C-alpha positions as CSV (number, residue, x, y, z in Angstrom):
1,M,-35.8,54.7,-172.3
2,A,-34.1,57.6,-171.1
3,S,-37.1,57.7,-168.0
4,G,-36.4,54.5,-166.8
5,S,-32.5,55.0,-166.7
6,A,-33.2,58.2,-165.1
7,R,-35.6,56.4,-163.0
8,H,-32.8,53.5,-162.1
9,A,-29.7,56.4,-161.5
10,T,-32.4,57.7,-159.2
11,C,-33.0,54.7,-157.4
12,L,-29.5,54.4,-157.4
13,Y,-28.3,57.5,-155.8
14,V,-31.9,57.8,-153.7
15,V,-31.6,54.8,-151.6
16,P,-28.1,55.8,-150.2
17,V,-29.2,59.2,-149.9
18,I,-32.2,57.6,-147.6
19,S,-30.5,54.9,-145.9
20,G,-27.7,58.1,-145.0
21,A,-30.3,60.4,-143.8
22,A,-32.1,57.6,-141.5
23,L,-28.2,56.6,-139.7
24,L,-27.5,60.4,-139.2
25,P,-28.8,62.6,-136.2
26,T,-28.8,65.7,-139.4
27,R,-32.2,67.2,-139.5
28,L,-31.3,69.1,-142.9
29,A,-30.1,65.9,-144.7
30,M,-33.3,64.2,-144.1
31,G,-35.2,67.2,-145.3
32,V,-33.1,67.3,-148.4
33,A,-33.3,63.4,-149.1
34,F,-37.0,63.6,-148.2
35,V,-38.0,66.2,-150.9
36,C,-35.4,64.6,-154.0
37,V,-37.4,61.4,-153.4
38,L,-40.5,63.3,-153.8
39,L,-39.3,65.0,-156.4
40,S,-38.6,61.7,-158.6
41,F,-41.8,60.0,-157.6
42,L,-43.7,63.0,-158.9
43,V,-41.9,62.9,-162.1
44,D,-42.4,59.0,-162.7
45,W,-45.9,59.1,-162.2
46,Q,-46.4,61.7,-164.3
47,L,-44.4,60.3,-166.9
48,A,-46.4,57.1,-166.4
49,S,-49.9,58.7,-166.6
50,G,-48.6,59.8,-170.3
51,G,-49.4,63.8,-169.4
52,S,-46.8,66.4,-169.4
53,P,-44.8,66.7,-166.2
54,L,-44.7,70.0,-164.8
55,L,-41.2,70.1,-164.2
56,N,-38.3,69.7,-166.6
57,P,-37.1,66.0,-165.9
58,L,-33.7,65.7,-166.8
59,W,-33.8,68.9,-164.1
60,L,-35.3,66.3,-161.5
61,G,-33.1,63.9,-162.5
62,Q,-29.9,65.1,-161.1
63,L,-31.6,66.9,-157.8
64,P,-31.1,63.5,-156.5
65,V,-27.5,63.3,-157.9
66,I,-26.6,67.0,-156.2
67,G,-28.9,65.8,-152.5
68,S,-26.3,62.8,-152.6
69,I,-23.5,64.9,-153.4
70,Y,-24.5,67.2,-150.1
71,L,-25.4,64.5,-148.1
72,V,-22.2,63.2,-148.8
73,L,-20.3,65.9,-147.7
74,H,-22.2,66.9,-144.3
75,I,-22.0,62.9,-143.5
76,T,-18.2,63.5,-143.6
77,L,-18.6,66.9,-141.2
78,A,-20.1,65.0,-139.1
79,L,-18.2,61.3,-138.6
80,R,-15.5,64.3,-138.5
81,R,-16.5,66.1,-135.6
82,A,-18.1,62.7,-134.2
83,L,-14.2,61.1,-134.0
84,L,-13.0,64.7,-133.1
85,R,-15.3,64.3,-129.5
86,E,-14.6,60.8,-129.1
87,G,-11.0,61.4,-129.1
88,R,-11.6,63.7,-126.6
89,Q,-13.5,62.0,-124.5
90,C,-10.8,59.1,-124.8
91,R,-8.4,61.8,-124.1
92,V,-10.5,62.9,-120.7
93,L,-10.9,59.3,-119.8
94,D,-7.1,59.5,-120.3
95,G,-6.6,62.1,-118.5
96,L,-9.1,61.1,-115.3
97,R,-6.8,57.8,-115.8
98,A,-3.8,59.6,-114.9
99,V,-5.2,62.1,-112.4
100,T,-7.0,59.1,-110.3
101,A,-3.8,57.0,-110.7
102,A,-1.5,59.8,-110.0
103,I,-3.5,60.7,-107.0
104,T,-4.5,57.7,-105.5
105,S,-0.4,56.6,-106.0
106,S,1.1,59.5,-104.1
107,L,0.7,60.4,-100.4
108,D,2.4,63.2,-100.4
109,L,-0.3,66.4,-100.4
110,H,1.5,68.8,-102.4
111,H,2.3,66.3,-104.9
112,V,-1.6,65.6,-104.8
113,L,-2.6,69.1,-105.2
114,D,-0.2,70.0,-107.9
115,T,-1.5,66.6,-109.7
116,A,-4.8,67.2,-110.0
117,L,-4.5,71.2,-110.6
118,A,-1.9,70.3,-113.3
119,Q,-4.9,67.5,-115.0
120,A,-7.5,70.0,-114.0
121,Q,-5.6,72.6,-116.4
122,S,-4.6,70.0,-119.0
123,L,-8.2,68.5,-119.2
124,T,-10.6,72.0,-119.2
125,R,-8.1,74.5,-120.3
126,A,-9.1,76.5,-117.3
127,D,-6.8,78.9,-116.1
128,P,-6.2,79.6,-113.4
129,V,-6.9,76.4,-110.8
130,A,-6.6,76.9,-107.5
131,I,-7.3,74.5,-104.1
132,W,-8.3,75.2,-100.5
133,L,-8.2,72.8,-97.3
134,V,-10.2,73.4,-94.3
135,D,-8.6,74.0,-91.6
136,R,-10.2,73.1,-88.4
137,A,-8.3,74.1,-85.7
138,H,-8.8,77.6,-87.1
139,S,-12.3,77.6,-88.9
140,E,-10.9,79.1,-92.0
141,L,-10.0,77.4,-95.7
142,V,-6.5,78.3,-96.2
143,L,-5.2,78.3,-99.9
144,S,-2.9,75.0,-100.7
145,A,-1.9,75.1,-103.9
146,T,-2.6,77.4,-107.5
147,R,-1.6,76.8,-110.9
148,A,-1.8,79.9,-113.6
149,R,-0.2,80.0,-117.5
150,I,-0.8,83.7,-117.6
151,P,0.7,85.6,-114.1
152,E,-2.6,88.4,-115.4
153,R,-5.0,85.3,-113.8
154,R,-4.0,84.6,-110.6
155,V,-5.7,84.1,-107.0
156,R,-6.0,87.5,-104.7
157,A,-3.7,88.5,-101.9
158,D,-6.5,89.2,-99.3
159,A,-8.0,85.4,-100.7
160,T,-5.9,82.9,-98.7
161,R,-7.7,82.8,-96.1
162,I,-11.2,82.7,-95.5
163,P,-13.2,82.2,-92.8
164,L,-15.6,78.9,-93.0
165,D,-18.8,81.2,-91.4
166,S,-18.2,84.2,-93.9
167,M,-20.6,84.9,-97.0
168,H,-18.0,83.6,-99.5
169,L,-18.6,81.8,-102.2
170,L,-16.4,79.5,-101.1
171,A,-17.6,79.0,-97.7
172,E,-21.1,79.2,-99.0
173,S,-20.3,76.0,-101.3
174,I,-18.2,74.5,-98.5
175,R,-21.3,74.8,-96.4
176,Q,-24.2,73.3,-98.5
177,R,-21.6,71.1,-100.4
178,V,-22.8,71.8,-103.7
179,V,-21.6,73.2,-106.6
180,M,-21.4,77.0,-107.5
181,T,-20.5,79.0,-110.2
182,A,-20.2,82.8,-110.3
183,E,-19.9,85.4,-113.5
184,A,-17.9,88.6,-114.1
185,D,-20.7,90.6,-113.9
186,T,-22.1,89.4,-110.3
187,T,-24.0,91.6,-108.0
188,V,-22.2,91.0,-104.8
189,Q,-18.2,91.5,-106.0
190,E,-16.6,91.3,-102.4
191,E,-18.3,87.7,-102.2
192,G,-18.4,86.5,-105.7
193,L,-15.8,85.6,-108.6
194,E,-13.7,89.0,-107.9
195,A,-13.6,87.7,-103.9
196,C,-11.0,85.0,-104.6
197,L,-9.5,85.5,-108.5
198,I,-8.4,88.1,-110.9
199,G,-8.5,88.3,-114.4
200,V,-11.3,85.7,-115.7
201,S,-15.0,85.9,-116.2
202,R,-16.6,82.0,-115.3
203,M,-15.1,80.5,-112.4
204,I,-16.6,77.1,-110.6
205,V,-16.4,76.1,-106.9
206,I,-16.4,72.6,-106.8
207,P,-16.5,70.9,-102.4
208,L,-14.0,68.5,-102.2
209,V,-16.3,66.1,-99.6
210,T,-15.1,62.8,-99.0
211,H,-17.4,60.3,-96.6
212,G,-19.8,63.3,-96.1
213,T,-17.0,65.5,-94.5
214,P,-15.7,68.6,-96.6
215,M,-11.8,68.6,-97.3
216,G,-12.2,72.2,-99.0
217,A,-13.0,73.3,-102.4
218,L,-11.2,73.3,-106.1
219,V,-12.0,76.3,-108.0
220,A,-10.9,76.9,-111.4
221,G,-11.5,79.7,-113.4
222,F,-12.5,80.4,-117.7
223,P,-11.8,83.3,-119.6
224,M,-14.7,82.3,-121.5
225,R,-17.7,80.1,-121.2
226,F,-17.4,76.9,-120.0
227,D,-19.3,73.3,-121.6
228,T,-20.4,70.7,-119.8
229,D,-18.0,68.7,-120.5
230,A,-15.5,70.5,-118.4
231,L,-18.1,70.8,-115.2
232,Q,-18.2,66.9,-115.2
233,V,-14.0,66.7,-115.5
234,L,-13.7,68.8,-113.1
235,R,-16.3,66.9,-110.9
236,E,-14.4,64.4,-111.7
237,I,-11.0,65.2,-110.7
238,A,-12.8,66.6,-107.6
239,S,-14.0,63.5,-106.1
240,D,-10.7,61.9,-106.7
241,A,-8.6,64.7,-105.4
242,A,-10.8,64.8,-102.3
243,M,-10.2,60.7,-101.5
244,A,-6.8,61.5,-102.1
245,I,-6.2,64.3,-99.9
246,E,-8.2,62.6,-97.2
247,N,-5.4,60.2,-97.6
248,A,-2.7,62.3,-97.5
249,Q,-3.5,64.0,-94.6
250,L,-4.4,61.0,-93.0
251,Y,-1.0,59.3,-94.1
252,S,0.8,63.2,-92.8
253,E,-1.3,62.6,-89.8
254,A,0.2,59.2,-89.0
255,R,4.0,60.1,-90.3
256,R,3.6,63.1,-87.7
257,H,2.2,60.2,-85.1
258,V,5.3,58.5,-86.2
259,I,7.6,60.9,-86.2
260,E,6.4,62.1,-83.1
261,L,6.3,58.7,-81.0
262,E,10.6,58.1,-82.8
263,A,11.2,61.4,-81.0
264,M,9.8,60.3,-77.9
265,R,11.5,57.0,-78.5
266,A,14.2,58.5,-79.1
267,Q,14.2,60.8,-75.8
268,A,13.2,57.8,-74.0
269,E,16.3,56.1,-74.9
270,R,18.6,59.9,-74.4
271,K,16.6,59.6,-70.6
272,E,17.6,56.0,-70.8
273,Q,21.1,56.6,-71.4
274,Q,21.5,59.7,-68.9
275,A,20.1,57.6,-66.1
276,R,22.5,55.0,-66.6
277,F,25.3,57.5,-66.8
278,L,24.2,58.8,-63.9
279,A,23.8,55.6,-62.3
280,E,27.1,54.7,-62.8
281,A,28.6,57.8,-62.1
282,G,27.0,58.1,-58.9
283,Q,29.1,54.2,-58.2
284,L,32.1,55.3,-59.4
285,F,32.4,58.5,-57.2
286,T,32.1,56.6,-54.2
287,M,34.7,53.7,-54.9
288,T,36.9,56.5,-53.9
289,L,37.9,58.6,-51.2
290,D,40.6,60.3,-51.9
291,V,39.3,64.1,-53.4
292,R,41.5,64.2,-55.8
293,A,41.0,60.9,-57.2
294,T,37.4,61.7,-57.3
295,M,37.8,65.0,-59.0
296,E,39.8,62.8,-61.7
297,A,36.9,59.9,-61.9
298,V,34.3,63.1,-62.1
299,V,35.9,64.5,-65.4
300,T,36.7,61.3,-67.0
301,K,32.5,60.1,-66.8
302,A,31.9,63.4,-67.5
303,A,33.9,63.2,-71.0
304,E,31.9,60.3,-72.2
305,L,28.5,63.0,-72.9
306,L,29.4,65.9,-72.2
307,G,32.1,67.9,-74.3
308,D,34.9,66.9,-75.9
309,T,37.3,68.2,-72.4
310,C,36.1,68.8,-69.2
311,L,37.7,70.3,-66.2
312,I,37.6,70.8,-62.8
313,L,38.4,74.9,-61.3
314,E,38.8,75.0,-58.1
315,R,38.4,77.8,-55.4
316,L,40.1,77.2,-52.2
317,P,39.0,79.2,-49.6
318,G,40.0,83.1,-49.5
319,E,41.1,83.0,-52.9
320,E,39.7,84.9,-55.8
321,T,41.3,82.7,-58.4
322,L,39.9,79.2,-59.9
323,S,42.8,76.7,-60.4
324,V,42.9,73.7,-62.4
325,A,42.2,70.6,-60.1
326,A,41.1,68.0,-62.6
327,C,41.2,67.6,-66.1
328,Y,40.6,65.3,-69.5
329,E,41.5,66.1,-72.9
330,D,41.0,64.1,-75.8
331,E,44.4,63.6,-77.5
332,A,43.7,65.1,-80.9
333,I,43.1,68.2,-79.4
334,V,46.0,68.3,-76.9
335,A,47.6,71.2,-79.1
336,H,45.1,73.6,-78.3
337,S,45.1,72.3,-74.8
338,L,42.2,74.4,-72.9
339,R,44.0,72.8,-69.6
340,Q,47.1,74.8,-69.9
341,H,45.4,77.9,-71.3
342,L,43.4,78.1,-67.9
343,T,46.3,77.3,-65.8
344,A,48.8,80.0,-67.3
345,H,46.0,82.3,-66.8
346,P,43.7,81.7,-63.9
347,V,40.3,82.8,-64.3
348,S,39.3,85.5,-62.2
349,V,35.9,85.2,-59.9
350,G,33.2,87.1,-61.4
351,S,34.9,87.3,-64.7
352,G,33.8,85.6,-68.4
353,L,31.6,82.8,-68.3
354,L,33.4,80.3,-66.1
355,G,33.7,83.4,-63.7
356,R,30.3,84.2,-63.5
357,S,29.1,80.8,-62.7
358,A,31.6,80.9,-59.0
359,S,30.4,84.0,-58.0
360,T,26.6,83.6,-59.2
361,G,26.1,79.9,-58.3
362,Q,24.4,79.5,-61.6
363,A,24.4,76.7,-63.9
364,C,26.1,78.8,-67.5
365,I,26.3,77.8,-71.3
366,A,28.1,80.3,-73.9
367,H,28.7,79.7,-77.6
368,G,30.8,81.8,-79.8
369,R,32.8,81.8,-83.3
370,P,36.1,83.8,-84.2
371,A,33.6,86.7,-85.5
372,A,31.6,86.9,-82.0
373,P,33.3,85.3,-79.0
374,G,30.7,86.2,-76.7
375,E,31.3,84.7,-73.3
376,L,34.0,82.9,-74.4
377,G,36.3,85.2,-74.9
378,E,38.7,85.4,-77.7
379,A,41.5,83.7,-75.5
380,I,39.6,80.5,-75.8
381,V,37.8,80.7,-79.1
382,A,41.3,81.0,-80.8
383,L,41.6,77.4,-79.2
384,G,39.1,76.4,-81.3
385,V,36.3,76.3,-78.2
386,R,32.7,76.7,-79.7
387,G,30.4,75.8,-76.9
388,M,31.0,75.7,-73.3
389,I,29.1,74.6,-70.3
390,A,29.7,75.8,-66.3
391,V,28.2,74.3,-63.4
392,P,29.0,74.9,-60.2
393,L,30.2,72.8,-57.6
394,W,28.6,73.6,-54.4
395,G,29.8,72.5,-50.8
396,R,29.4,73.5,-47.1
397,G,27.3,76.1,-48.4
398,R,29.8,77.7,-51.1
399,V,30.7,77.9,-54.2
400,R,34.1,75.2,-53.9
401,G,34.2,74.9,-57.4
402,V,33.3,75.1,-61.0
403,L,32.7,71.8,-63.6
404,V,33.4,72.6,-67.1
405,A,32.6,71.0,-70.6
406,A,34.2,72.7,-73.1
407,Y,33.0,71.4,-77.1
408,Y,35.8,72.1,-80.0
409,G,34.5,72.2,-83.5
410,E,31.1,73.2,-85.2
411,E,30.2,69.2,-85.4
412,R,28.8,69.6,-82.4
413,L,27.8,72.3,-79.6
414,P,26.3,72.2,-76.3
415,T,22.3,72.2,-75.8
416,E,20.2,72.9,-72.7
417,E,19.4,69.1,-72.1
418,D,23.3,69.0,-71.9
419,L,23.4,71.6,-69.2
420,Q,20.8,69.7,-67.5
421,L,22.7,66.8,-67.3
422,A,26.0,68.1,-66.6
423,V,23.7,69.8,-63.4
424,L,22.5,66.4,-62.4
425,L,25.7,65.0,-62.9
426,A,27.6,68.1,-60.7
427,D,25.1,67.6,-58.1
428,R,26.2,63.7,-57.8
429,A,29.9,64.9,-58.5
430,A,29.7,67.8,-55.5
431,V,28.5,65.5,-52.6
432,A,31.3,62.7,-53.8
433,I,33.7,65.7,-53.4
434,E,32.3,66.8,-50.4
435,N,32.1,63.2,-48.9
436,A,35.9,62.8,-49.8
437,D,36.9,66.0,-48.5
438,L,35.1,65.5,-45.1
439,F,36.9,61.6,-45.4
440,E,40.3,63.5,-45.6
441,E,39.8,65.4,-42.9
442,T,38.4,63.3,-41.2
443,Q,41.7,60.9,-41.3
444,R,43.7,64.2,-40.7
445,A,41.9,64.6,-37.5
446,G,41.7,61.0,-36.1
447,V,46.1,61.2,-37.2
448,A,45.6,64.6,-34.9
449,L,43.4,62.6,-32.2
450,E,45.7,59.5,-32.3
451,A,48.6,62.0,-31.4
452,W,46.6,63.9,-28.7
453,G,45.6,60.5,-27.6
454,H,49.3,59.0,-27.2
455,E,49.9,62.8,-25.3
456,L,46.7,61.8,-23.1
457,E,47.7,58.7,-22.6
458,R,51.5,59.9,-21.4
459,R,50.1,62.6,-19.1
460,V,47.5,60.1,-17.7
461,E,50.3,57.6,-17.3
462,M,52.8,60.2,-15.8
463,K,49.1,62.0,-13.7
464,T,48.5,57.5,-12.5
465,R,52.2,57.5,-11.6
466,E,51.5,60.4,-9.5
467,L,48.4,59.0,-8.1
468,R,49.7,55.9,-7.4
469,D,52.3,57.1,-5.8
470,A,50.4,59.2,-3.7
471,Q,47.6,56.8,-3.3
472,R,50.5,54.3,-1.7
473,G,51.4,57.7,0.4
474,L,48.2,57.5,1.5
475,L,47.5,53.5,2.0
476,R,50.5,53.7,3.9
477,A,48.8,56.5,6.2
478,E,45.7,54.9,6.6
479,R,47.6,50.9,6.9
480,L,49.2,53.0,10.2
481,A,46.0,55.2,11.1
482,S,44.3,51.4,10.8
483,I,47.0,49.6,12.8
484,G,47.2,52.6,15.8
485,Q,43.3,52.0,15.7
486,L,43.7,47.8,15.5
487,A,46.2,47.8,18.1
488,A,44.5,49.6,20.4
489,T,41.4,47.5,19.7
490,V,43.0,44.3,20.1
491,A,45.1,45.8,23.4
492,H,41.7,46.3,24.7
493,E,40.3,43.1,23.6
494,L,43.5,41.3,25.2
495,R,43.8,43.5,28.1
496,N,40.8,41.7,29.6
497,P,42.0,38.6,29.0
498,L,45.6,38.8,30.2
499,N,44.2,40.4,33.3
500,V,42.6,37.4,33.9
501,I,45.5,35.0,33.0
502,K,47.8,37.5,35.3
503,V,45.3,37.3,38.3
504,A,44.9,33.8,38.3
505,H,48.3,33.2,37.6
506,F,49.2,35.2,40.6
507,A,46.7,33.9,42.7
508,L,48.4,29.8,41.7
509,E,51.3,31.1,42.9
510,Q,50.7,31.9,46.0
511,G,48.6,28.7,46.2
512,C,44.6,27.5,46.4
513,S,42.8,25.1,47.2
514,P,42.1,22.4,44.6
515,E,38.8,24.0,43.7
516,R,40.4,27.4,43.5
517,E,42.6,26.3,41.8
518,K,40.1,24.3,39.7
519,R,38.3,27.9,38.9
520,H,41.5,30.1,37.8
521,L,42.4,27.1,35.4
522,D,39.4,27.4,33.9
523,A,39.4,31.0,33.7
524,I,42.7,30.9,32.1
525,A,41.5,28.6,29.6
526,R,38.2,30.7,28.8
527,Q,40.3,33.9,28.6
528,V,42.5,32.2,26.1
529,A,40.3,31.0,23.8
530,A,38.8,34.6,23.8
531,S,42.5,36.2,22.8
532,S,42.5,33.4,20.4
533,R,39.3,34.4,18.8
534,I,40.2,37.8,18.8
535,I,43.9,36.8,17.1
536,N,41.7,34.1,14.5
537,G,39.7,38.0,13.9
538,L,42.0,39.3,12.7
539,L,43.6,37.1,10.6
540,D,40.7,35.8,9.1
541,F,40.0,39.6,8.1
542,A,43.9,40.4,7.0
543,R,43.8,36.9,5.2
544,D,42.4,36.9,1.6
545,S,41.3,33.4,0.4
546,P,39.2,32.8,-2.2
547,P,36.4,30.9,-2.6
548,Q,37.0,27.0,-2.8
549,Y,33.2,25.9,-4.6
550,S,31.4,23.5,-4.0
551,L,27.9,22.1,-4.2
552,V,26.2,22.9,-0.8
553,D,22.8,21.9,1.0
554,L,21.7,25.6,1.9
555,G,19.0,23.7,4.5
556,A,21.9,21.5,5.8
557,L,24.3,23.6,6.7
558,L,22.3,25.8,8.4
559,H,21.3,23.0,10.8
560,Q,24.4,22.4,11.6
561,V,25.4,26.4,12.2
562,L,22.7,26.7,14.4
563,A,23.7,23.5,16.0
564,D,27.2,24.5,16.9
565,A,26.4,27.8,18.2
566,D,26.1,28.2,21.9
567,L,22.5,29.3,21.8
568,P,21.1,30.5,25.1
569,Q,17.4,28.8,26.5
570,E,16.2,32.6,26.4
571,I,16.6,32.5,22.7
572,H,13.6,30.6,20.6
573,V,14.5,30.0,17.5
574,S,12.3,29.7,14.3
575,T,13.6,27.7,10.9
576,E,12.1,27.9,7.4
577,I,13.4,26.5,5.0
578,P,12.4,24.8,1.6
579,A,12.5,21.0,0.9
580,S,12.8,21.8,-2.6
581,L,15.9,24.1,-2.3
582,P,18.4,23.9,-4.6
583,P,22.1,23.3,-3.8
584,L,24.3,25.9,-3.9
585,L,27.8,26.8,-5.5
586,A,29.8,28.2,-2.9
587,D,32.7,27.8,-0.3
588,R,30.7,25.6,2.7
589,E,33.0,26.7,5.8
590,Q,33.1,30.6,4.1
591,I,29.4,30.9,3.9
592,A,29.2,29.1,7.8
593,Q,31.4,31.7,9.1
594,V,28.9,34.3,7.8
595,L,26.8,32.7,9.4
596,S,27.8,31.9,12.3
597,N,28.9,35.9,12.6
598,I,25.4,36.9,11.8
599,I,23.3,34.5,14.4
600,D,26.4,35.7,16.9
601,N,25.6,39.3,16.6
602,A,21.7,38.4,17.0
603,V,22.8,36.7,20.3
604,Q,24.4,39.5,21.6
605,V,22.1,41.6,20.9
606,M,19.2,40.1,23.2
607,P,20.9,39.1,26.6
608,Q,18.0,38.8,28.1
609,G,16.4,36.4,25.4
610,G,14.1,36.6,22.4
611,E,13.5,35.6,19.0
612,L,15.8,34.0,16.4
613,A,14.1,33.5,12.9
614,I,15.2,32.2,9.8
615,H,13.9,32.6,6.2
616,V,15.0,30.9,3.5
617,W,14.0,31.2,-0.2
618,W,15.0,31.1,-3.9
619,E,14.1,33.3,-6.8
620,E,15.0,32.0,-10.1
621,W,18.6,33.2,-10.7
622,A,19.1,33.4,-6.5
623,A,18.9,32.3,-3.1
624,Y,18.0,34.4,-0.1
625,I,18.3,33.8,3.9
626,S,17.1,36.3,6.1
627,V,17.8,36.4,9.6
628,R,16.0,38.6,11.9
629,D,16.3,39.1,15.6
630,T,14.2,41.3,17.6
631,G,16.4,43.1,19.7
632,P,17.0,47.0,19.7
633,G,17.9,47.2,15.8
634,I,19.9,49.3,14.1
635,P,20.6,53.0,14.8
636,E,19.6,55.1,11.2
637,E,22.9,56.6,11.9
638,V,25.5,53.6,12.1
639,R,23.5,51.6,9.7
640,S,25.2,52.5,6.8
641,R,28.9,51.6,8.8
642,I,27.9,48.2,10.0
643,F,30.1,46.8,7.8
644,E,33.0,48.6,8.0
645,P,36.2,47.6,9.1
646,L,37.1,48.0,12.9
647,F,33.2,49.7,13.6
648,T,31.6,48.3,16.6
649,T,28.7,50.1,18.8
650,R,29.6,47.1,21.2
651,T,32.2,47.4,24.5
652,K,33.7,44.5,23.4
653,G,34.4,43.2,20.2
654,T,36.6,44.3,17.0
655,G,33.9,45.4,14.8
656,L,35.1,42.9,12.3
657,G,32.9,40.3,11.8
658,L,30.3,41.6,9.8
659,A,33.2,43.7,7.4
660,I,33.9,40.0,7.1
661,A,30.6,38.8,6.5
662,R,30.3,41.3,3.3
663,R,33.7,40.4,1.8
664,I,32.6,36.8,1.2
665,I,29.4,37.3,-0.1
666,E,31.1,39.9,-2.2
667,A,33.7,37.3,-3.3
668,H,30.7,34.4,-4.0
669,G,28.9,37.3,-6.3
670,G,26.2,38.0,-4.0
671,E,24.9,40.6,-1.7
672,I,24.3,41.2,2.0
673,T,21.9,44.3,3.4
674,A,20.6,45.2,7.2
675,S,17.4,46.8,8.2
676,T,15.6,47.7,10.7
677,S,12.0,47.1,11.3
678,P,9.1,49.3,13.0
679,A,8.2,47.1,15.4
680,G,11.9,46.7,16.7
681,G,14.8,44.4,15.8
682,A,17.6,44.4,13.3
683,T,17.4,41.9,9.6
684,F,20.2,40.9,7.8
685,T,19.3,39.7,4.1
686,I,22.2,37.4,2.2
687,M,21.4,36.9,-1.8
688,L,23.7,34.2,-3.2
689,P,23.6,33.1,-6.8
690,L,22.2,29.9,-7.9
691,P,24.4,28.0,-10.3
692,E,23.4,27.5,-14.2
693,S,21.9,24.0,-13.7
694,A,19.6,24.9,-10.9
695,H,18.1,27.4,-13.4
696,S,17.0,25.0,-15.8
697,R,16.0,22.9,-13.9
698,E,13.4,25.7,-12.2
699,S,12.4,26.6,-16.5
700,A,12.1,22.8,-16.8
701,S,9.6,22.2,-13.8
702,S,7.6,25.7,-14.5
703,S,6.7,24.5,-17.9
704,A,6.1,21.0,-16.9
C-alpha cells in the first residue's frame, strides 16, 4: 500500500518534471528528470517481482520530489533570463524604431549624427562612438560627430582627417565595404584601434553605405568584449544613419542651391534696381541744362540708394579747396549737418578721404568710429557719420568735383557694391554736368556773339554807307566817263548824217534840178533814219523795260524777223526749225529785237556775201537758237568784251546792239554766248527756258 502510494506520488512528481524538462531547453534538468524516472521504475520493478530492493524505496521515493524542486528552480531562472532577454530585445527594437524615426524625420545633418550616436551608446553601451564622413573633394574621411561618457575615452586628435587611400582601418573598411573590428593588442598599432580611439580595448568599424556608395563610417569603442546583439544593433543603426545622412546631405546640397539661387535672384533684383535707377538718373539729368539744377538733381537721385546725405563738392579752376555746390540731407540729421561742417571747414585737395579722391581721381570708401575715426576724421565722425563714399567727377580732363555719400549710424554701412553704383552714377552725372556747363558756355558765347554781331552790323552798316557813298562817286565818275564816251560816239555817229543833211540843205538852197533835188531829199531822209536808229539804240540801252510775257511761236517769230530784215541777195539764208517746237513764254518784241540785232551784225560782217545759218532745237527745260555766219569771226582778244556797252570793232556803230541783246536774254532767265569755229565765222547761241507746261508735255510724250 505504501509502495502504491509512493508510486502514485512518484508519477505525480515525475510527470511535471518530465514535461518541464521536455519544454525547457536545459540539458541538466533533463538529465536529473531522466535519472529520477529511471530509479523510480527500477524500484517499482523490484517490488513487483517480490525481490529485495537494492536501494531504499523510501529514499528513492523522495528523489522525484527533490528533482522536481530543482527543476522548478531552474525553470524559474530560465524564465527570468528569457524575460530579461525579451525585454532587452523590446528595448532594442524600440530604440531602433526611435532611431529610425528620429533619423528619417530630420534633414539636419548634425541632428541626424547626434541622434545616431546617442542611440548607439544607449543600446549597445559603447563608449565612445563617432562618425567619419567622406569628403570627396579632398578624398579623405572627416570626423563629423563624436560622443563619449567618460573623457578618458575619446577620439585621437590626429584622427580627425584620414586619407581614403591610406592603410588606416577606417579607410580599409570604406574601400572593402565590410565591418571591421580591432583589439588593443593588435600588431599594427598605428593603423588599428590606437590610431582612432583612446581608452578602449575593442573597436567596431561599420561602413555607412547607401545605394552602393560609401558615405562614411560608424566607429564604436568598448571597454570589454561585445556580443553579437550589439554588433547587430550597430549595423541597423548604421544602415538607417547612412540613408538619413544621404538625405540630409542631399537636402543640404539642395538647400545650398536654393540659397545660391535666392542670392542670385536677390543680386539680379539689385542689378535690375540699379539699372533702372541709373536709367532714371540719366533721363533726370538730361531734363535740364542748368549746371546748378543738374547738380541738385544728381544729389537728390543719389540719396535714393546711396547714403543719408549726398553732396557735390566743386573744385574751381585754380583753387586748392573744395566747396559745397549741391547737397541733399535727411531732415532727421539736419542737427548734425555735414553740409554746414564742410561749408565752415572747406576740404583741402589731398587732405583726408575727400581731398585724396579729388587729388588722385580715384573712388574711395572709408568707415570710422569714435575710437578709430580713420580717414573720416574725428570732426566728421563726431557728427554721427560712420561710413562715406567719395567718387571724383571728371570734366575736360580734370577732376572738377567729388560726389559724396555719407552714412549715419551703424545700421547701414557702405559696401563695395555701393561704391560701384556710385561710380556709375558719377559717370552719368559728370556727363550731364559737363553738357550743362557747355550749354551755359554756349549761351554765354551766344550772347557775346550776338553782341559782337550787333557791333559788326553797326560797323558793316557804317562801312556800307561809306562804300555806297564811294560807289556813288565811282558811278558818277563812270557815268560822266560813259556820257563823255557816249557823247563822243554819238557825236561821231551823228556827224556824218548831219554833214550829209547840211550839204543837201545847202544844195537845195542854191537851187538844183528836180532830179538832184529828189536825190538830196532822199539822202536827207536816209540820214534822218540813220540818226533815228542811233537815238533809238541809246534810248533802248538807257531804258530798263521788264519783259511783257506771252506765249510766242519761236518758228513764226524767226520767219517774221528774216522777212523784215534787209538782206542782200549775196547772202544765202538756211533755217532748221522743228515743227514740234513748244511755245516760249517771252516778250515777243524784245526777242525779235535780239534776233534782229544778231542778224544785222551777221549781215554787216559779210559785205561780199556769205551764208547765214539759223538752227533751232529744244531739250527738256530750254529752247536753243543758233545764228552762224561765214564772216571773219571774232578775234580771241576781244571775244570777252563784245557784250560790253559802247564796245565795237567797226568804224560805224554805237556798240550797244549786243549789250542790249544780253540784257534782254538775261531778263528772260536765259543766256547768250558767242564763239568762233576753226573754219571761220562767228556763232551766237541763245538759250531761253521753256514754260513748265512744255516740260510736262515732253515728259508725257516720252513716256508714251
